[in-house]
VEXDREN-2710 file (C-alpha; in Angstrom, 1 decimal):
% VEXDREN-2710
k/r/px/py/pz
1/MET/-11.7/-16.2/14.4
2/GLY/-9.2/-14.5/12.2
3/LEU/-7.9/-15.6/8.8
4/THR/-5.1/-18.2/8.8
5/VAL/-1.9/-17.5/7.0
6/ASN/-3.0/-19.7/4.2
7/ASP/-6.3/-17.8/4.0
8/GLN/-4.4/-14.5/3.9
9/LEU/-2.1/-15.9/1.1
10/THR/-5.0/-17.1/-0.9
11/LEU/-6.7/-13.6/-0.6
12/LEU/-3.4/-11.9/-1.5
13/LEU/-2.9/-14.2/-4.5
14/ASP/-6.5/-13.5/-5.7
15/LEU/-5.9/-9.7/-5.5
16/LEU/-2.6/-9.9/-7.3
17/ASP/-4.0/-12.2/-9.9
18/GLU/-6.9/-9.8/-10.5
19/HIS/-4.5/-6.9/-10.9
20/ALA/-2.3/-8.8/-13.4
21/GLY/-5.3/-10.0/-15.4
22/ASP/-7.5/-6.9/-15.4
23/SER/-4.8/-4.2/-15.0
24/THR/-7.2/-2.3/-12.7
25/ALA/-7.4/-1.9/-9.0
26/THR/-9.0/0.3/-6.3
27/SER/-7.4/2.2/-3.5
28/SER/-9.1/-0.2/-1.0
29/GLU/-7.5/-3.2/-2.7
30/TYR/-4.1/-1.6/-2.3
31/LYS/-4.8/-0.9/1.3
32/GLN/-5.9/-4.5/1.8
33/ILE/-2.7/-5.8/0.2
34/ALA/-0.6/-3.7/2.5
35/ARG/-2.6/-4.8/5.6
36/LEU/-2.5/-8.5/4.7
37/VAL/1.2/-8.4/4.2
38/ALA/1.8/-6.5/7.5
39/SER/-0.4/-9.0/9.3
40/MET/1.6/-11.9/7.9
41/LEU/4.9/-10.4/8.7
42/ASP/3.8/-9.5/12.2
43/ASN/2.5/-13.0/12.7
44/GLN/5.9/-14.5/11.9
45/SER/4.5/-17.9/11.0
46/ILE/5.9/-18.0/7.5
47/GLN/9.2/-19.8/7.4
48/ASP/9.9/-19.7/3.6
49/ASP/12.9/-17.5/3.0
50/HIS/11.9/-16.6/-0.6
51/LEU/8.4/-15.6/0.4
52/LEU/9.8/-13.6/3.3
53/GLN/11.9/-11.7/0.8
54/VAL/9.0/-10.9/-1.5
55/LEU/6.4/-10.0/1.1
56/PRO/7.9/-6.5/1.8
57/GLN/8.0/-5.9/-1.9
58/ILE/4.3/-6.7/-2.2
59/GLN/3.6/-4.5/0.8
60/GLN/5.5/-1.6/-0.9
61/TYR/3.5/-2.2/-4.1
62/GLY/0.3/-1.9/-2.0
63/ILE/1.4/1.3/-0.3
64/GLN/2.6/2.9/-3.6
65/GLY/-0.7/1.8/-5.3
66/GLU/-2.8/3.7/-2.7
67/ASN/-1.2/6.9/-3.7
68/ALA/-0.7/6.2/-7.5
69/SER/-2.1/8.9/-9.7
70/ASN/-2.3/6.4/-12.6
71/ILE/-3.3/2.9/-11.3
72/SER/-3.0/1.2/-14.7
73/ALA/0.5/2.5/-15.1
74/HIS/1.4/1.4/-11.6
75/ILE/0.2/-2.1/-12.4
76/SER/1.9/-2.1/-15.8
77/ASP/5.2/-1.0/-14.3
78/ASN/4.9/-3.8/-11.8
79/LYS/3.5/-6.5/-14.1
80/GLN/6.7/-8.7/-14.0
81/ASN/7.0/-8.3/-10.3
82/ILE/3.3/-9.2/-9.8
83/ASN/3.8/-12.4/-11.9
84/SER/6.9/-13.3/-9.8
85/TRP/5.0/-12.7/-6.6
86/ILE/2.1/-14.9/-7.7
87/SER/4.6/-17.6/-8.5
88/ALA/6.3/-17.3/-5.1
89/ILE/2.9/-17.5/-3.3
90/GLY/1.8/-20.4/-5.4
91/GLN/5.0/-22.4/-4.6
92/TYR/4.6/-21.7/-0.9
93/GLU/1.0/-22.9/-0.9
94/LEU/2.0/-26.2/-2.5
95/LYS/4.3/-27.0/0.4
END
């Protein structure tokens, strides 16, 4: 049995929260972020317009992070976005 959308969002939220808090990440975490978002978008079970707008941004963050030469700088450059994404996911999960 696969992960539900809520499970995927919880995992995504945990990964983003870890990036924001620790300012470190691994290439595999970035790959996992990109895969999680791709799966959720393919599934088409999310109906929240705001979340649907930010998911591609999160996916792009994951893709760029896989190839980032300086992961700390990549996280730092996206810190405001990460916090915004965490908020959007948290609001969706409360519904």
